LOGU-971856 format. One record per residue (C-alpha): x, y, z; residue in one letter. Coordinates in steps of 0.5 Angstrom, whole numbers, padded with zeros to 4 digits. Each point is the difference from the previous one (the first is absolute). Example, Ala and Ser with C-alpha at 12.3 -4.5 7.8 and 13.67 -1.06 7.14 Angstrom:
<recs>
(rec (0025; -0009; 0016); "A")
(rec (0002; 0007; -0002); "S")
</recs>
This chain:
<recs>
(rec (0076; 0011; 0131); "M")
(rec (0001; 0000; -0007); "T")
(rec (-0005; -0003; -0004); "P")
(rec (0003; -0006; -0005); "A")
(rec (0001; 0001; -0006); "S")
(rec (-0007; 0000; -0004); "G")
(rec (-0004; 0001; 0006); "E")
(rec (-0005; 0005; 0001); "T")
(rec (0002; 0005; 0006); "P")
(rec (-0004; 0000; 0005); "P")
(rec (-0005; 0005; 0000); "N")
(rec (0001; 0002; -0007); "K")
(rec (-0007; -0001; -0005); "A")
(rec (0001; -0004; -0006); "V")
(rec (-0003; 0004; -0006); "V")
(rec (-0003; -0004; -0006); "A")
(rec (0002; 0002; -0007); "P")
(rec (-0005; 0005; -0003); "E")
(rec (-0004; -0004; -0005); "K")
(rec (-0001; 0003; -0008); "A")
(rec (-0006; 0003; -0001); "P")
(rec (-0005; -0004; -0004); "L")
(rec (-0001; 0003; -0008); "P")
(rec (-0006; 0003; -0001); "H")
(rec (-0002; -0006; -0004); "Y")
(rec (0001; -0005; 0005); "S")
(rec (-0006; -0005; 0001); "G")
(rec (-0003; 0003; -0007); "H")
(rec (0001; -0006; -0004); "R")
(rec (-0004; -0004; 0006); "A")
(rec (-0005; 0004; 0000); "R")
(rec (-0001; 0001; -0008); "L")
(rec (0000; -0008; -0001); "R")
(rec (-0005; 0000; 0005); "D")
(rec (-0005; 0004; -0003); "R")
(rec (0002; -0003; -0007); "F")
(rec (-0002; -0006; 0003); "L")
(rec (-0006; 0003; 0003); "A")
(rec (-0002; 0004; -0007); "N")
(rec (0004; -0002; -0006); "P")
(rec (-0004; 0005; -0003); "D")
(rec (0000; 0005; 0005); "G")
(rec (0008; 0002; -0002); "L")
(rec (0001; 0007; -0004); "P")
(rec (0005; -0002; -0006); "D")
(rec (0007; 0003; 0004); "Y")
(rec (-0002; -0006; 0005); "E")
(rec (-0001; -0006; -0004); "L")
(rec (0007; 0002; -0003); "L")
(rec (0003; 0001; 0006); "E")
(rec (-0003; -0008; 0002); "L")
(rec (0005; -0001; -0007); "L")
(rec (0006; 0003; 0002); "L")
(rec (0000; -0002; 0007); "F")
(rec (0003; -0007; -0004); "Q")
(rec (0005; 0004; -0003); "A")
(rec (0003; 0004; 0006); "N")
(rec (-0002; -0004; 0007); "P")
(rec (0002; 0006; 0005); "R")
(rec (-0001; 0007; -0004); "G")
(rec (-0006; 0005; 0000); "D")
(rec (-0002; -0001; -0007); "V")
(rec (-0006; 0004; 0000); "K")
(rec (0004; 0006; -0004); "P")
(rec (0002; -0004; -0006); "L")
(rec (-0007; -0003; 0000); "A")
(rec (-0002; 0007; -0001); "K")
(rec (0006; 0001; -0005); "A")
(rec (-0002; -0005; -0004); "L")
(rec (-0008; 0003; -0001); "L")
(rec (0002; 0006; -0001); "A")
(rec (0005; -0002; -0006); "T")
(rec (-0006; -0005; -0003); "F")
(rec (-0006; 0002; 0003); "G")
(rec (-0004; -0006; 0002); "S")
(rec (0002; -0007; 0003); "F")
(rec (-0001; -0004; -0006); "A")
(rec (0004; 0004; -0004); "R")
(rec (0006; -0001; 0005); "V")
(rec (-0001; -0007; 0000); "I")
(rec (0000; 0000; -0008); "S")
(rec (0006; 0005; -0001); "A")
(rec (0006; -0004; -0003); "S")
(rec (0005; -0001; 0005); "P")
(rec (0004; 0005; -0004); "E")
(rec (-0005; 0005; 0002); "A")
(rec (0000; -0001; 0007); "L")
(rec (0008; -0001; 0001); "R")
(rec (-0001; 0007; -0001); "R")
(rec (-0004; 0003; 0005); "V")
(rec (0006; 0001; 0006); "D")
(rec (0000; -0006; 0005); "G")
(rec (-0003; -0005; -0004); "V")
(rec (0005; -0006; -0002); "G")
(rec (0000; -0007; -0001); "D")
(rec (-0004; -0002; 0006); "A")
(rec (-0006; 0005; -0001); "A")
(rec (0000; -0002; -0007); "V")
(rec (0000; -0007; 0001); "A")
(rec (-0007; 0001; 0005); "A")
(rec (-0003; 0005; -0004); "L")
(rec (0001; -0005; -0007); "K")
(rec (-0003; -0006; 0005); "T")
(rec (-0007; 0004; 0002); "A")
(rec (0000; 0001; -0008); "E")
(rec (0001; -0006; -0001); "A")
(rec (-0004; -0004; 0005); "S")
(rec (-0006; 0005; -0003); "A")
(rec (0001; -0003; -0006); "H")
(rec (0000; -0007; 0001); "R")
(rec (-0006; 0001; 0004); "L")
(rec (-0004; 0003; -0005); "L")
(rec (0003; -0005; -0006); "K")
(rec (-0002; -0006; 0005); "G")
(rec (-0007; 0002; 0000); "E")
(rec (-0001; 0000; -0008); "V")
(rec (0005; -0006; -0002); "M")
(rec (-0004; -0006; -0003); "N")
(rec (-0007; 0004; 0001); "Q")
(rec (-0004; 0001; -0006); "P")
(rec (0001; 0008; 0000); "V")
(rec (-0007; 0002; -0002); "L")
(rec (-0002; -0003; 0007); "G")
(rec (0006; 0005; 0003); "A")
(rec (0000; 0006; -0005); "W")
(rec (0001; 0004; 0006); "D")
(rec (0005; -0004; 0003); "R")
(rec (0004; 0000; -0007); "V")
(rec (-0001; 0007; 0000); "L")
(rec (0003; 0002; 0006); "D")
(rec (0006; -0005; -0001); "Y")
(rec (0001; 0004; -0007); "C")
(rec (0000; 0007; 0004); "H")
(rec (0004; -0002; 0006); "A")
(rec (0006; -0003; -0004); "T")
(rec (0000; 0006; -0006); "M")
(rec (-0004; 0006; 0002); "D")
(rec (0006; 0003; 0003); "H")
(rec (0005; -0002; -0004); "R")
(rec (0004; 0007; -0003); "P")
(rec (0001; -0004; -0007); "I")
(rec (-0005; -0004; -0004); "E")
(rec (-0001; -0008; 0001); "Q")
(rec (-0003; -0005; -0005); "F")
(rec (-0002; -0006; 0004); "R")
(rec (-0004; -0006; -0003); "V")
(rec (-0005; -0004; 0005); "L")
(rec (-0001; -0007; -0003); "F")
(rec (-0006; -0003; 0000); "L")
(rec (-0002; -0007; -0001); "D")
(rec (-0006; -0004; -0004); "N")
(rec (-0005; 0002; 0006); "R")
(rec (0004; 0007; 0001); "N")
(rec (0003; -0002; 0006); "R")
(rec (0007; 0004; 0001); "L")
(rec (0006; -0004; -0001); "I")
(rec (0004; 0005; -0001); "A")
(rec (0003; 0007; 0001); "D")
(rec (0006; 0003; -0003); "E")
(rec (0003; 0006; -0002); "L")
(rec (0002; 0000; -0006); "Q")
(rec (0003; 0007; -0002); "Q")
(rec (0002; 0006; 0003); "T")
(rec (0001; 0008; -0004); "G")
(rec (0001; 0007; 0002); "T")
(rec (-0006; 0004; 0003); "I")
(rec (-0004; 0000; -0005); "N")
(rec (0001; -0006; -0005); "H")
(rec (0001; -0007; 0001); "T")
(rec (0003; -0005; -0007); "P")
(rec (-0004; -0006; -0001); "V")
(rec (0000; -0005; -0005); "Y")
(rec (-0006; -0004; -0001); "P")
(rec (0004; -0006; -0003); "R")
(rec (0003; 0000; 0008); "E")
(rec (-0007; 0000; 0003); "V")
(rec (-0002; -0005; -0004); "A")
(rec (0006; -0005; 0000); "R")
(rec (0000; 0000; 0007); "R")
(rec (-0008; -0001; 0000); "A")
(rec (0001; -0006; -0003); "L")
(rec (0006; -0002; 0004); "E")
(rec (-0005; 0000; 0007); "L")
(rec (-0005; -0003; -0004); "H")
(rec (-0005; 0006; 0001); "A")
(rec (-0006; 0000; -0003); "A")
(rec (-0001; 0008; 0001); "A")
(rec (0004; 0005; 0003); "I")
(rec (-0001; 0008; 0003); "I")
(rec (0004; 0005; -0002); "M")
(rec (0002; 0005; 0006); "V")
(rec (0004; 0007; -0001); "H")
(rec (0001; 0006; 0005); "N")
(rec (0000; 0007; -0002); "H")
(rec (0005; 0004; 0005); "P")
(rec (-0003; 0006; -0002); "S")
(rec (-0007; -0002; 0005); "G")
(rec (-0004; 0001; -0006); "D")
(rec (-0003; -0008; -0003); "P")
(rec (-0003; 0003; -0006); "A")
(rec (0003; -0004; -0005); "P")
(rec (0004; 0003; -0006); "S")
(rec (0000; -0001; -0008); "A")
(rec (0006; -0004; 0001); "A")
(rec (-0003; -0005; 0005); "D")
(rec (-0006; -0001; -0004); "Q")
(rec (0004; -0002; -0006); "D")
(rec (0004; -0005; 0004); "M")
(rec (-0005; -0003; 0003); "T")
(rec (-0003; -0002; -0007); "L")
(rec (0007; -0002; -0002); "Q")
(rec (0000; -0005; 0006); "V")
(rec (-0007; -0002; -0001); "R")
(rec (0002; -0002; -0007); "D")
(rec (0006; -0004; 0002); "A")
(rec (-0004; -0004; 0005); "L")
(rec (-0005; -0002; -0004); "R")
(rec (0005; -0003; -0005); "A")
(rec (0001; -0005; 0005); "V")
(rec (-0007; -0001; 0003); "G")
(rec (0002; 0004; 0006); "V")
(rec (-0006; 0006; 0002); "G")
(rec (0001; 0006; 0003); "L")
(rec (-0004; 0001; 0006); "H")
(rec (0001; 0007; 0001); "D")
(rec (0005; 0006; 0000); "H")
(rec (0001; 0004; 0007); "I")
(rec (0003; 0007; 0001); "V")
(rec (0001; 0002; 0007); "V")
(rec (0002; 0006; 0003); "A")
(rec (0000; 0004; 0007); "R")
(rec (-0007; 0003; -0003); "G")
(rec (-0003; -0007; -0002); "G")
(rec (-0001; -0005; -0005); "H")
(rec (-0002; 0000; -0006); "V")
(rec (-0002; -0008; -0003); "S")
(rec (0000; 0000; -0008); "F")
(rec (-0005; -0005; 0000); "R")
(rec (-0006; 0004; 0004); "S")
(rec (0002; 0006; -0004); "Q")
(rec (-0001; -0004; -0007); "G")
(rec (0007; 0002; -0003); "L")
(rec (0002; -0007; -0002); "F")
</recs>
């Protein structure tokens, strides 16, 4: 008797289709998340980058890209602080990866800023320095920031005033004084970075500091300090007696 169409012939075994082999990284994401939650400080830089890149690539293996980013920029901090244009030059980095990495950087900056805003800077000086380093010392070009203080030395505003080249930032003393008046600041702290890695102030840095100090004095605003930050450390003009 011939079986009806669609029926399995008698005595013929049904062979299940072969399953595709699991990729070599199967289960890696879950294991990495578990390790991170158990010991966040225990992960090497490339694995921390993997966790960020999971957001950009929901399924694929991102370990090679994480290692390529580290090989290109040298450290976790330099990866997340790299410009979007520099990140996109690494093969495999698209808009989603850039967004994931820059979100991490913005989160770190906001956390540090939250610890010093509306706080007396003298009582939180180490955190102020940490914030300055995090926001500036990995930048490939010079930046000039101003921290504005009220009459109790509390930080009321932090603003990026100018960007420049790899070794120079134009600073306009009158603009600094004008902005201090607009914010009703009683004093300011100037901060700029040296991409070279050496925080030693130049003669031009010292001249500019004195010009800003004099412009501020004319409108009754004090200059609390000028800090130069770099990968090699930082220099405080006040502690060095430079003004």
